[in-house]
C-alpha positions in Angstrom: 94.5 -26.1 -3.3 98.1 -24.6 -3.8 100.3 -24.8 -0.8 100.4 -20.9 -0.6 98.2 -19.4 1.9 96.7 -15.9 0.7 95.4 -13.6 2.9 91.9 -14.4 1.8 90.0 -16.4 -1.0 86.6 -17.1 -2.0 85.0 -20.7 -1.6 83.4 -21.7 -4.5 81.6 -25.1 -4.5 79.6 -27.4 -7.0 76.2 -26.0 -5.8 77.6 -22.4 -6.7 78.5 -23.4 -10.0 75.1 -25.1 -10.5 73.3 -22.1 -9.3 75.0 -19.8 -11.8 74.9 -22.4 -14.8 70.9 -22.4 -14.1 70.8 -18.7 -14.3 72.7 -18.9 -17.7 70.2 -21.1 -19.2 67.3 -18.9 -17.9 65.5 -16.2 -19.9 67.2 -13.1 -17.9 70.8 -12.8 -17.6 70.3 -9.3 -15.8 67.2 -7.2 -14.5 65.4 -10.5 -13.7 63.6 -12.3 -11.0 67.0 -13.5 -9.1 67.8 -10.0 -8.3 64.7 -9.6 -6.3 65.1 -12.7 -4.8 68.7 -12.2 -3.8 67.5 -8.9 -2.2 64.7 -10.7 -0.1 66.9 -13.4 1.2 69.8 -11.0 2.2 67.2 -8.7 4.0 66.0 -11.6 6.0 69.7 -12.5 6.8 70.6 -9.2 8.3 67.3 -8.2 9.6 66.5 -5.2 7.6 63.2 -4.4 5.6 64.8 -3.5 2.3 68.0 -4.6 0.4 69.1 -3.1 -2.9 71.8 -5.0 -4.8 74.3 -3.3 -6.9 77.6 -3.7 -8.9 80.2 -3.5 -6.3 80.6 -2.2 -2.7 82.1 1.2 -4.1 78.7 1.8 -6.2 76.6 1.0 -2.7 78.3 3.8 -1.0 77.7 6.2 -3.8 74.3 5.3 -4.1 73.8 5.9 -0.4 75.2 9.4 -0.7 72.8 10.2 -3.8 69.9 8.6 -1.9 70.4 10.9 0.9 70.9 13.9 -1.5 74.4 14.7 -0.2 75.3 18.1 -2.2 78.4 19.8 -3.0 79.8 21.8 0.0 78.5 19.6 2.4 80.3 17.3 4.7 80.7 13.4 5.2 83.0 12.2 8.2 84.7 9.1 7.8 87.6 7.3 9.7 91.0 7.6 7.8 91.6 3.6 8.4 89.4 2.3 5.6 89.5 1.6 2.0 89.5 4.5 -0.5 85.8 4.3 -1.4 84.7 5.3 1.8 86.0 8.8 1.5 85.8 8.9 -2.2 81.7 8.4 -2.3 81.7 11.7 -0.6 83.8 13.3 -3.2 81.7 11.6 -6.2 78.7 13.9 -4.9 80.9 16.9 -4.4 80.7 17.0 -0.5 83.9 17.4 1.4 85.5 14.9 3.6 86.3 15.4 7.4 88.9 12.5 8.4 88.3 11.1 12.0 91.1 9.5 13.9 90.9 5.9 15.1 91.8 3.5 18.5 95.1 2.4 17.4 94.1 -0.9 19.0 91.1 -1.7 17.0 91.2 0.7 14.0 87.9 1.5 14.8 86.5 5.3 14.6 85.3 5.8 18.1 82.6 8.6 19.7 85.9 10.1 21.2 87.2 10.7 17.7 84.2 11.6 16.0 83.8 14.4 18.7 87.1 15.6 17.8 86.3 15.5 13.9 83.0 17.3 14.5 85.1 20.4 15.5 86.2 20.6 12.0 82.4 20.9 10.6 82.2 24.5 11.3 79.4 26.4 9.6 78.7 23.6 7.1 76.1 21.2 6.8 77.1 17.7 8.3 75.0 15.2 6.4 76.3 11.7 7.3 79.2 9.8 9.3 80.3 6.6 7.7 81.5 4.3 10.5 83.5 1.4 9.3 83.3 -2.1 10.8 86.9 -2.9 10.3 88.1 -6.7 10.1 84.5 -7.4 10.9 84.5 -6.0 14.4 81.5 -3.5 15.1 81.9 0.2 15.8 80.1 1.7 18.6 77.1 2.2 16.3 75.0 3.5 19.9 77.4 6.0 20.8 78.0 7.2 17.2 74.4 7.6 16.4 74.0 9.9 19.4 76.6 12.2 18.6 75.8 12.1 14.7 72.0 12.9 15.6 73.0 15.7 17.8 75.0 17.3 14.8 72.1 16.7 12.4 73.4 14.0 10.5 72.9 10.2 10.0 75.0 7.0 9.9 75.8 5.0 6.7 77.3 1.9 8.0 80.5 0.9 5.6 80.1 -3.1 6.3 81.7 -4.8 3.7 83.8 -6.7 6.4 81.0 -7.5 8.6 78.2 -9.6 7.2 77.5 -12.1 9.8 78.7 -9.8 12.8 76.6 -8.9 15.7 76.8 -6.5 18.4 75.3 -6.4 22.0 74.3 -2.6 23.1 73.0 -2.4 26.3 70.9 -5.9 26.3 69.8 -5.9 23.0 71.6 -8.3 20.3 71.8 -6.8 16.6 72.9 -7.7 13.4 75.2 -5.6 11.1 72.9 -4.5 8.5 69.8 -4.1 10.5 70.2 -0.6 10.3 68.7 0.0 13.8 71.1 2.9 14.1 71.8 3.9 10.9 70.0 5.1 7.7 71.6 2.5 5.5 74.4 -0.2 5.6 76.5 -0.9 2.9 78.2 -4.3 1.9 80.4 -6.0 -0.6 80.6 -9.5 -2.2 84.1 -9.4 -3.6 86.0 -12.5 -3.7 87.9 -12.2 -0.3 84.8 -11.0 1.6 82.4 -13.2 3.5 80.4 -14.2 0.6 81.2 -13.8 -3.0 79.8 -12.7 -6.2 82.9 -12.0 -8.1 82.0 -8.2 -7.8 78.8 -6.9 -6.0 77.5 -5.0 -3.6 74.3 -4.6 -1.4 72.6 -1.6 0.4 70.1 -2.3 3.4 67.8 0.3 4.9 64.6 0.5 6.8 63.2 3.6 5.1 60.8 2.7 2.0 61.9 6.2 0.3 65.6 5.7 0.7 65.0 2.1 -0.9 62.9 3.6 -3.9 65.7 6.4 -4.5 68.4 3.7 -4.2 66.5 1.3 -7.0 66.0 4.3 -9.2 69.7 5.5 -9.2 71.1 2.0 -9.6 69.4 2.1 -13.0 70.1 5.4 -14.6 67.7 7.1 -12.7 64.9 6.1 -14.6 61.3 5.8 -13.3 58.1 4.4 -14.9 54.7 4.2 -14.0 52.6 1.0 -13.3 49.5 2.3 -15.5 51.6 3.9 -18.3 52.5 2.6 -21.7 54.8 -0.4 -21.3 57.8 1.5 -23.1 57.3 4.5 -21.0 60.0 6.0 -18.8 61.3 9.3 -17.4 64.7 10.5 -15.9 63.8 13.3 -13.3 67.6 13.1 -12.4 70.6 11.2 -13.7 71.8 7.9 -12.2 74.1 5.2 -13.0 74.3 1.7 -14.3 74.8 0.0 -11.1 72.9 -3.2 -11.7 73.8 -6.5 -10.3 73.2 -9.2 -13.1 71.0 -12.2 -12.3 73.8 -14.4 -13.1 75.8 -13.0 -10.1 72.8 -12.8 -8.1 72.4 -16.5 -8.6 75.8 -17.0 -7.1 75.2 -14.6 -4.3 71.9 -16.5 -3.4 73.8 -19.7 -3.1 76.7 -18.3 -1.2 74.1 -16.8 1.3 73.0 -20.1 2.2 76.3 -21.0 3.3 76.8 -17.8 5.7 76.0 -19.7 9.0 78.8 -22.3 8.0 81.3 -19.6 6.8 80.7 -17.6 10.0 81.4 -20.6 12.4 84.6 -21.2 10.4 85.9 -18.0 10.6 85.1 -17.7 14.3 86.8 -21.1 15.0 89.9 -19.8 12.7 90.2 -16.8 14.8 89.8 -18.7 18.2 92.7 -20.9 17.1 94.7 -17.8 16.1 94.5 -16.4 19.5 95.7 -19.5 21.0 98.6 -20.0 18.6 99.9 -16.3 18.9 99.5 -15.7 22.4 103.1 -16.5 23.3 104.3 -13.4 20.9 102.6 -11.0 22.8 103.6 -8.1 23.8 105.4 -7.5 20.4 102.8 -9.1 18.6 99.0 -8.8 19.6 95.9 -9.5 17.8 93.8 -6.3 17.0 91.6 -5.8 19.8 87.8 -6.4 19.9 85.5 -4.0 21.6 83.4 -5.6 24.4 79.9 -5.0 22.4 81.3 -6.7 19.4 80.8 -10.6 18.4 82.5 -10.5 15.0 82.6 -12.7 12.1 86.2 -11.6 11.2 86.7 -10.7 7.4 90.4 -9.9 8.4 92.9 -11.7 10.6 95.2 -8.3 11.9 98.0 -8.4 14.2 99.7 -5.6 15.4 103.6 -5.7 15.6 106.3 -3.6 17.3 108.7 -3.6 14.5 110.9 -1.7 16.1 111.2 -3.5 19.3 111.8 -6.4 17.2 114.5 -4.7 14.8 112.7 -5.6 11.7 110.9 -3.8 9.0 107.3 -4.7 8.0 108.9 -5.7 4.5 111.1 -8.0 6.0 108.5 -9.9 7.8 106.6 -9.8 4.8 108.7 -11.1 2.4 110.0 -13.8 5.3 106.3 -15.2 5.2 106.0 -15.1 1.7 109.0 -17.3 1.4 107.4 -19.9 3.6 104.3 -19.8 1.5 102.3 -17.4 3.6 100.6 -14.4 2.0 99.7 -11.2 3.9 98.4 -7.7 3.2 98.1 -4.2 5.0 94.9 -2.9 5.9 94.9 0.2 5.4 97.2 3.1 4.4 95.5 6.0 6.2 93.4 7.8 3.5 94.3 11.2 4.7 97.8 10.8 3.7 96.8 10.0 0.0 98.1 12.5 -2.5 94.6 13.7 -3.6 93.5 14.2 0.0 96.8 16.0 1.3 96.4 18.3 -1.9 92.9 19.1 -0.8 93.0 19.0 3.1 96.7 19.5 3.8 98.8 17.2 6.2 96.4 16.3 9.1 97.6 14.9 12.5 95.8 11.7 13.1 98.0 9.9 15.7 95.7 6.8 16.2 95.5 6.0 12.4 99.2 6.4 12.0 100.0 4.2 14.9 97.7 1.5 13.4 99.4 1.8 10.1 102.9 1.4 11.5 102.0 -1.7 13.1 99.2 -3.6 11.3 99.5 -6.9 9.3 96.9 -9.0 7.9 97.3 -12.6 8.0 95.5 -15.3 6.1 91.7 -16.1 7.0 89.2 -17.9 4.9 86.7 -20.6 5.4 88.9 -23.3 3.4 91.7 -23.0 5.8 92.3 -25.7 8.5 93.4 -25.5 12.2 96.6 -26.9 10.9 96.9 -23.9 8.5 96.5 -21.6 11.2 99.4 -23.5 13.1 101.5 -22.9 10.1 101.1 -19.2 9.9 101.8 -19.1 13.6 105.1 -21.0 13.4 106.4 -19.2 10.4 105.7 -15.9 12.0 107.3 -17.1 15.2 110.4 -18.4 12.8 110.3 -15.0 11.0 110.2 -12.5 13.8 112.8 -14.4 16.0 115.7 -14.8 13.3 
């Protein structure tokens, strides 16, 4: 491995390569038996009744909106601190987006910020609320579900960061993806995520009707009859080619078997970061973890008071890069993007803006060692104290 520590990277081992090679020698490269096998294993891993594989995490969100039959003029609420796809999926189906603010210490949408966002719905139909489990920490699903249900909407969890994460609401332990509080949960298998298929996504649900719609829309909207002619199909409404090939599902199955190991490693690295960075408080703090959240962190985000240090974020990023440490920023508030500013005007979301001013993502991936964490911490300490 290079001495440069990227903020995230995949862990691909010999058995992963062997699984893909075996799939390449099989009869089906796509729409074959490995797709259903991966779906079955994934549903079992997260505790859901159904899992539907698709081409990427953005496709998963789009399919979720289509499965709910979200229509033009209806409304979806999502936090502003997220990747573009969380908001864009609503626009793909013609719905309008209301951006919720976030807790500046966690980056998460909260019941309080959702309640504020609900004031903007007016007489329009609210169809879905999309909490994002940012970094891997679990949003307050119980509180958000209660508010959404009261408003006549459902939750769709945007969970690409949170595979393996758990939460305890009351006395009940839950897994992200089990959909106890939501209609659906969406995942991504991009290389920096907890497991990788190159590109790939998954939607989980406990609703058989939603699962059937997701599978139909994943493959052009085509439906077949078990008792019909073998070539027959019809398209009641158009879908997309959002299928995930058998080759990538073979990789996904192999990676999924390593989820317990990957999760344990990420938790150990996160604990080491907490120790190694403790002396940099209060000008640097690790993003807060809600009491109920038991995360498998996808991102190690620190919040830095750049003004107090007399440094810009770019100076810190460049200083770390010069020492072989990669960083990233998660995220630029979506409500500030030109498209959304032109559509909805300049919004005042102070929590999101405070999060963005201070956040920086440090390296975190399973192949890192504890010594790597110490190296990051030492490099950060040197850059911040110049």
